[in-house]
N, C-alpha and C positions, 0 to 999 in steps of 0.2 A: 299817454288817455285826456288830450289834450281838446279845445274847442276853443274857436276863432270870435265862436258866439260872448258879449263882455252880459257878466252877473252885474245888476246893481242888486244888492238885497237885502232890502228893510220890511218893516210891514206894510210899508204904503207903498215899496219900486218895488215889484220881482218881476222877468221876465224869461219864461220860460225858456228851454236851448230850442233851437233853432234845429230844423227839422234835417241837419243834415246827416248825412253815412254817421259818423262816427257822433254826432251828437245821439244819432236813433242809437247805438251802438249800446253807448253810457245809459239809455236809458232803458238798456235790457233790451235791445230788440236786433235780429242781426244773429250775427255768430260769432261768437268767443273761444276761438280754437285754446286758448290757454286758461281757460276755466278750468276747476277742477278734476270734474265730473267730465263733461264733451260738451255738449248740445242740447242731441235728440231725448227732447222727450215725448212720449207715447201717449195717444189719447188725444180727443179735440177737444180743442178746448173753445169757450164763450166767442164773440166776436170779441170785443175793445169798442167797438159805436154798437155793438147789443145796449139798448135803455131801460132794458130788466135786468141788468147788471145787479145791481141794487134788491132789489127784492128777490132775484133769485137767491144773494149769501142768505140775506136777511129768512128766506125761507125755510131754506137745509140749515141754516144754523137752530131755529127754532126748533125742527126735524130731528135734530140730535142733541139737544138740550145741553145737559151736563153731560152726558156720554165724549167732549169731546170738547178741549180744551188748549184756546190759539194764543200760541205766542208769538209779537210783533219785538221785532229787533229796530229799535232806536235808529239803524239809519232804513226803513223801509219806505216806499213810497208809503204821504194819505190817504189812499184808498186800500191798503192793508191794514197801516193801523185803525182806524176805527171800524177793523172788526176783533179788533187781537184783546184779546179778555186778559193780558197784562202784557205791557213794555217793558225792557233792557233790555243788559246786556248781555250778551253767547253765556255764562257762565249761571247771572242772577239768570238767566229765562229757564236754563239745564236743570238749576237749582229751581225753582218754583213747580214745573211738571215732574219732579220728582216728591217736592211737598202734596201732588194730588193723585195721589189712586186709585181714584174709585172714576177715575178721567180715562175712558178705553181710548180712546184717539186721542194723540198732541200734536196738533197743528204746528208746525215750527215753521214760520215766516222767518227763514236767515235764509245763512245756505248751508255746504255740504258738516262741515266740521261742526257744526254746532248741532245738528239733527244726531250726526254723532254721538255728541254730551250726555242728548239725552237721551238716548237708548242705552248709555255706559250705564243714566243714574237713576233713570226709572225700570222700572219690575217686567219681568219678560212674557204680564198678562197688559203689559201696555205696547200698543202702536203709535212708533213713531211715524210721522207724514210730513213729505218736504215734499211741496205744490208744486217747485217744478226741481227736476233731478240736476235739470245744467244751472243752480243755485251754484259754484265752488266758489274756491277760493283761490288768485294766485300767489299769497302768499302761502299758505297750507301746500300749494301743489306744487313750491319752491324747495320745500323738504320735501323727495322721496323715499320711502323703508331702503331701498339696496344702496344711494346715496348715504343716510348715515347711518347704514351697517359696511360701511366701506370706508366711511369719516374713522369710525372707531376702531378700525383694522390698522389704517395709519397713526393713530392715535396709540396705538398699542405696540408700532412698532418702533414709534419713541419712544416708549418707556412710560408713558403716562397715564395711558387706559385706567394704571387702577387708583388713579389718586383723583378725578377728574372725576364731577360730578354733572350730567345734563340736567339741563335747565328748562322746560318747553312751556312755551308760550299757547297758550289756551287753543291760537289760530291757527292749533295744529289736526293733523290727523287724525284717526284712531291706532294708525300705527304708529304713529309717533308719541302720542302717550305712552303705548305697549312700549315699547324700545327703552322711553322715558323710565315705565315704571320698573321694572326688569335689570338695570342697570341703577335703583337705588338712586334714582333722580325722581323731580321734583316739577309740579307744575305753576303757573303761576296770571296771576293778568296784569292787565298797570295799572290794579291797583294795589296791589301784594306783589311789584316785582322785586323790589328791596327785599322785604321778610323775604321771603323764599331764595333772593343768592345771599342774605344774610344764615338764615337754614343751612345751604349748599355745602358752603366755603366754612364752616364749621366741623365737616362731613369730610372735605379735598384739599385740595389745593389751588385748583383748579373746574373751572367750569366753563359745558361743552353747551349755547343760550342757542335756542333752538325757537324758530326759523325767523326772528325777526331783528335783522344785527342793531337797528338803531334802538331799542325799547331796550334791547342785551347793552349798550354802549350809552346811554342815556344815564340809563339806571345806577349800575359802574363806577363813572366816573360822577354825574351829581350828588347820588343819595348815599355811595360808598363812600367817594374818595378818590377813586383811583387815577390811574393819568392815563390820556388816550394811548400812551406807551404800552398802557399793559394789553389791550387789547387788541387778536390781530381778527384778520376775513379770513372765513377758510368758505374757496371759491368749489364747488360740487362737481364745476366741468374743468377744472385745473388737476392736472394727475399732484397727486398728494394737499389737494386741498390750493395750489398754489401757495406754500409754505414749504420754510426744511424745519428737521424734523429738531435744529436750538431753536427756531421761529417759534414753538410750538410749547418746548421746556421754559422757555421764557416768560410764557405771557398767561395773567390769571384769566383769564377773559377769551374762549374760544368762540367768534359769532360768529354763526351761519350767513350764508349770501344769501337771505333772504327779507325783500324788504312787504308796503304797504302800495299797494297802486297805487290808491288815494292819501292818503298819508302824506308818499315820501316821496310823492310830487308838490310838493309847498317846497317854499326858496326862503335863502336870505332876503334874495331881493322883494321877493309880496311882501314879508315885514318891513322890512322900508321904503315902500311902494305907500304899500298903505298907513305907517306913521306923519307919511309927506301927505298926501292926501287929505287925512281928520285928525283934526290936533285932539289931545288929552285920548286918545284913545287905548284898548285898554288890548291887547294880545294874548290871547288865550290857545295854547294846542295841546293837543292828542301825543302820548312820550312813540310813539311811531313815526312821528316828523323824523327830520333827517336832525343831527347831533346842534349844526348852526342853524340853523330855525330857531332848536329845541331855546342856544342860550338866547340868542334873540329877541324872545320871547319875554312877557310880564311876567304868564304862570303856565302850566302842565300839570296835565293831571288827565286819568282815567275820562271815556265817556260820561258816567254819572257825576264822577267832579266838574266835569265843562256844566253839564246841564244843570246843576246843584249850583253852580260861581250866579250863571247867569240867572235861575229865579230868586237869589240870593240877593243880586247887584241890586244898586239905586238906582230910582226912575233918573233918565237922562244919562246915565255916565251909558258910554262906546265899548264896543266890545268888535273886536274882528277875530272870526272864533276859525282855527286851523283841522276841519274832524270833514266826515262826508259831510255834503252838502244836504241832501234831504234833512241831516237833522238842524243845520243852521238854520234852513229854512223854513222849519217846524217855529224853533226858538225866537223867528227876529214875527215869525205871528202872533206867537203864545206870548211877546210881551211889547202889543204896540208904543211902552212911554221909552224903550231904549234902544240905542240907535246898534244896530248891529247886521251887521257886514260881514261876507266870507274872505276869508284871509285871499283868496288868491281870485285875478277878472274874469277869470275863464272854469266852466264848467265840470263841476269832478263829483259826477258822479259811482258806489260803484253797481260795477254795469253787472256786474253774478247778483249783486244782492237786490237788482231793482230788475232779474227776472222776474222776481217774484210780481205777478201786479194781480187786478181784480179777475183775470178772467182764469184767472193758474188758482187760486181763493174759489170760485168760485167753481170751479172744475172740481177740484177735491172738495168741499162741503156735499155738495153732491153726487156724487161717486159713493162717500161715506153714507152717506144719509139712505143711497139705496141699498146698501150692507157689502160694496165693493172694497174696498181696503185697496189707496195705488197711491205709487209711492210712496212705500214702507222704505227704511232705515233698517236697519237690522248691523249690528254690529259682529262678526265673528268668536262665542262666546272666549275662548284665547285671549282675543284681542281683548277684548272688555277689560274682566279678569285684570291682565298687566295694566289697562289704562285708568283702572279705579283701585291701583296700588299707590299711582302718581298725583291721581287727583285725590284720596286719601290721606297722605303727606297732604296737601296744599292746605283740605278740608284742616284738618290738627293744628298748624301754626298760629298763632298765637293771637 
């Protein structure tokens, strides 16, 4: 997920990606065969060049009134955020949806697993809408339910399944959350991963961490004091995960071989380069970044932590931020008194998140206003009940 386009990012210098095939894919146009739910999206979309798009969105929104509640993830485009009733990270938005029981329609401008979580937490009388069904998550797709079930069989054959607790990141499918709940595990976010792991280790000798290896490793090593040697990586594409029974038995953290296609691309060279270019820069990264990147950074934290840190930073301070580009760009424009740059030199949008654009939002809102429910996300009731077990365990964390 790279481009030759160089990004100069500050309030006074912003260059949109060039119209190359790669850049357009990064902006959510074109096909992405690796997206979680495929790339087909039924229905006719308004043209992006329609000069009345904003007016149409406002009109449909006004018609729906309080029947609709629009959620905008931090990584969405500005044109989408402009119509969001609230913004936030994935779990915060799902919770806010659950807190609005009178909203008939929850329009989730995010990706598929986020809309699934909202459907799990909201009532049966509410419909969760994903404006583009092709807005998936490559990380979530890296852990298929059949693969995870096979992994559990491998752990059972090694004699460790009974004392292994699954901990699944929020960025996972409903099926994986259900597996986690069924096997006595817990869900975590990037904000509470430490507390979730402490909870898990109070109940078992080892953890199966799904699906982001970097968040699992960074939390275990940097926050719980484990060593790299305590961690092994289970590769679902290799027999027995590419591990011997002895390696599994000796491990405390069994990390799934998954990663975020955005955060996983930052490198230690990116950190070194920005320090050379900008004196007294503070490097702030997300814990989904590679371990060496996190070690090379000054601060590490969740999306909400990144936003709060930049908001509270003194005027004139310099920051290199390692997270999704839409958010970094928005922070730079919000704080013209601070020097905020993107950690990498090249384009790094979340390609599937960016599939949701203003035409998709307009199409969804106009359909709902006309009485047609489109792109509804419905989680199977059994899957929902089991996933809710794991989510409730997280909600009960101190």
